N, C-alpha and C positions, 0 to 999 in steps of 0.2 A: 504494500500500500504506500502511496507517495507520502512524503513527510508533511505536506500541507494538509492532507486529509487527516492524518494522525493528529496533528496539532489542533485542528478544528474539533476532532472527536474528544480530545482531552479537555479543551475549553468547554465543550458541551457537557462533559461530566460534572464540571464545577458549577456551571450555570444551571443545568437541569436538576442537580441535587439541591441547590438553593431554592429553586422554584417548587420543588417537591414538598417543602415544608413552609414556604413563604405564605403569610396570611393573604387571603384572596385568591392567589394563584393555585394554592393547594386544595381549594375547596372541591368537594366531590361534585358540586353542581357546575363546575367549569369542565367542559368536555376535554377528555385527554388529548384529542387532536389539537385543540387550541393551546394547551400547555406545551405539547411537544413542538409545534411549529414556532411558538413564541420563543422557547428555549433555543431552538435551532437557529432562528434568525438572529437572536442576540449573541449566540456563540459565534456565528460567522462574522458579525460586526466586531466583536471583541477580539477575535483571533487576528484581525488585521493589525492590531497594535502590538501584539506579542508574537507574531508569526516568525520573525527572524530568529528570536531566541529559541523558540521551540524547534524550528526546523534544523538548527545547528545541533541540537541535542538528539534529535530523532533521525539522524542520518542512517544509522544501522542499528535499530533497537531490537532487543531480544524479547521473547514472550514474558520472561520474568520482569524485565524492565517495564514493559507496557502494563502488566498487571499491577505492579507497584505504583506506577504513575496514575492509573485509573482509580485505584483505591484511595490514594492520597488526594486526588482532585475531588472525589465524592465526599470525603471527610471534610475538606475545607468548605465545599459548597453547603453541606449540612450545617456547619458551624455558623456561617453567615446567615443562613435562613432561619436558624433557631434564635438568633438574636432578635429578629423582628417578631418571631412567634412568641417568645417569652415576654416581649413588651406588650403585646396584645393580651396575653393570658393574665398579666398582672392587672390590667384594667377589668377583665372579666371577673377576676377574683374579687376585686374591691366592689364592683357593681353588684355581685351576688350578696355581699355583706350589706350594701345599701338597700337592696330589695328586701332583705330580712328585717332590717332596722325600721323600715317604714311600713311593713306589713304586706309586702308583695312577694315574699319568698315562696308562698305556697301556690302561686299561680304559674305553673310550668307551661312551657311552650317549646316548640322545635326551633333550633338555631338555623339561621340562614346559611351560615358558613360551615355547619356540621350537622350531625344527626342526633347527638345526645340531647337530652331534655335539660332545659335551663329555665330560670325565671323569665317571664315575658319582658320585664324591665332590662334584664341582662342582655337578652337577645337584641332588644331595640337599641340600647346604648352601644353595644359592641359593633353592631352593623353600622350605626352612625359614625363611630370612631374609625371603622375601616374605610368608609366612604370619604371621611376627612383626610385620611392618609393618602388615598388615591388622588384626591383633589390636590393635595400638596406634593404630588409626584414622589411618594416615598419609594416607589420601585426604581426611580432614577437614582436615588441615593444608594440603594442596594447595589445597582449595577456599577456605580462609581466605586463603591467599596470593593466589589469583586474585581474590578479592573486594577485598583490599587493593591489588592491582596497579592498580586504576583511579585511585588517588591518586598512585601513582608513575609509571605509564605511562598517561596519559589517552587517551581514544579520539580526541580531536581533533588529535593530533600523531602523526607517524610515530615509532616507537621508534628510539633511537640504537643502531645495529648494533654500533658500536665498544664501547659500554658493555655491551651484552649479551654480546659475545664475551669481554670482560674478566671479567664475572661468571661465565661458564661456565668460564673457566680457573681462577678462584678456587675454584669448586665442585669441579673436577677435582683441584686441589691438596689441598683439605681432605678430599675423599673418599679419595684414595689415601693420605694420612697416616693416616686412620682405619683403612683396610684394612691398611696396613703394621703398625700396632700390633696388629691382630687376628691377623695371620699371623706375628708376630715369634717366638713359641715354636717354630714349625715351621722358620722360617729358621735359628734358632740350632741346632736339632736337626740340620738338614741339613748345616750347616757342620761340626759336631762329628763326626757319624757318617761323613761323607765323608772328613774328615781321618784319623779312626781307621782306617777301612777301607783308605785309601790307604797308611798306614804299615804296616799288616799285610800288604798286598800286596807292598810293597817288601821286607819281611823274609822272606816266604815266597813266592817267585815261582812255585814249582811248583804251589801250591794256588790254584784259582780262588776267591779270597776274595769277589769281588763277587757271584758266584752263591750262595755259601754264606751271605753276610750278608743277602741279600734277605729271607728269612723273618723275621729278627730286626728288620730295619728296618721291615717292615710291622707287626710286632707292637708295637714301641715306638711307632710313629707312631699306630696305632689307640688305644693306651692314652692318649697325649697328647690325641688328638682326643676321646676319651670324656670326659676331665675338662675340656677347654677349650671344647668346643662350646657348652655353655649360656652361658658367659661371653661367647663371641664373639657369639652371637645377641643377648644382652642389651645388650652395648655397641653393637652395630650398630643396634639399634632405638632406643637412647637418643640416638645421634648424628644421627639423621635430622632432628630438629626444628631443630638448629643450622644445617643446610644452607641453609634458606630465610631465615636471619637473618644471613647473611654481610655483607649491605649494609643 
């Protein structure tokens, strides 16, 4: 096989592995043909920037060398795709807590990006956040990060798994700190409303305060969500670019 085709194949391994776990592109509702041709088109475009380095290395490759290169490229692509996946999972986690704090945790519905059951509020906010990321061209940031990864993680060496795991832990930490800031109004509301309802229940044991207070908790929670949702989505979109700049 010519060296230029081999170099495009290795680039496709990195791009395709990233798109396999990237939010939005990895959804089961996206046809596999769309993901395949999108990955192939981007791989052909990216390979033009690094074709000379790869062709010099792939002059006379052996089967063991090709297998090692393919595995290494797939691992690197998965690493960059999981960074964006963890960032969105942090938001889904905190929105699930928000749904429980305002009384919407029991209303389960199907996710648009997946098949597992989640709270309707979680599915709505996560889909809105994903649309905000696509509006801000987050996939362009991922492609730029993949293009720059050839300087940090060259194709002729196996990636350091320890450093990759450390970087993923740093991404998890930063993502959950951002998610905690986004859900802090609802956490404070849940603490205050539960303390107040608990004190009222102790003062009047005969009255089922928790059942009576549920409509008020829902109403106040929806009012807070109405005013805070635009800022949550805006801050979530702005914080994405910093995730790929942690190291």
